N, C-alpha and C positions, 0 to 999 in steps of 0.2 A: 503494500500499499503504500501511496505517495504521503497520505497525512495518519499520522497517529492517532487513535478513536478519543485520545484524551485531550487532542488538540482541536482547536476551531477549524472549520473545514477551511481550504485554501481555493480561492475563486480560480477559476480556470487561467484567466490572464496572468497567473501568478506562479502556474506550474510551469517547469522549464520543459524544453522540447527532450533535454538529456533525461529526465525524469519520469515523461510521459513515454519515451520509447524504451526504457528501461523495463517498466510495468508491463509492458505491451510484449517485449519482448519475452518475458518470462511466462506472462499468464497466457499468450496466445501463440507467439512463435515456436515457444518449445514444445506444445500440445502439435503444433501442424507438422511440424517436423519428425515428431514420434510416428504420427498417424502414417505420414508419408512413408514411412520406412516398413509399418505393419499390416499396412494394406495388400501390398502384393503377396506376402507371406501367409495371411489370410486368405485370400483368393487361392493361391496355390494347394492350400489344405481345406479347402471345401467349405470355408466360412469362421466363424468367430464372434467375438465380441469384443468393443473396445469400452472400459467405463472411464469417463471423464468428470471430475469435479469439478465445478463451478461454482456459483454463490447464489444467494438470493439478491445481492448486487448486479447482478446482470440482468435480472426480471423487473427489480422496481427502482426507482430514483433514487440514488445515492448521494446527495449533495455532501456527504463527508469526504467522499473520495471519489472525483468524476475520472480521473483517469484509470482507477482501479475498476470501476463501474464499467465503462466503456470496454475495457478488455474482458471483462465477464461476460459481457452482452454479446460482443464478438466471439469469444467461444463457444458460446450455446449455439449460436447460428451457424458456426463452423462446423461441428458436430451433426448438428441438424442436417446441413446442407449436404454434408459428406453419407449420411446415412439415407438421404433421399436420393443421391447417385447410386448406390449400390442397397438395395433393399435386401433384407434376407428373403431366401427362397422357402418358398411353402415346401413341405413334405414332397408332395404330390409333383412338382416340378424335378427334383433332384433325380 
């Protein structure tokens, strides 16, 4: 997070690009790279599951830490979009 919970929220215009990118890199880019590596192996082995932990901050407005909330919202949609590209197969289709 860019703002500790016991401190006042930091307005977006006061968050540095470096801090924003650090939060996004950890919370979104790391998962992107992991999923990218896992998908080919999962497909080659007939499927599987990926569990990603996000946060309620990605679902609801989180004024305490806008960079963190934005990265978690993006993470939720990344995972949902990947799942929509490659939906699980029904047993009848296998």
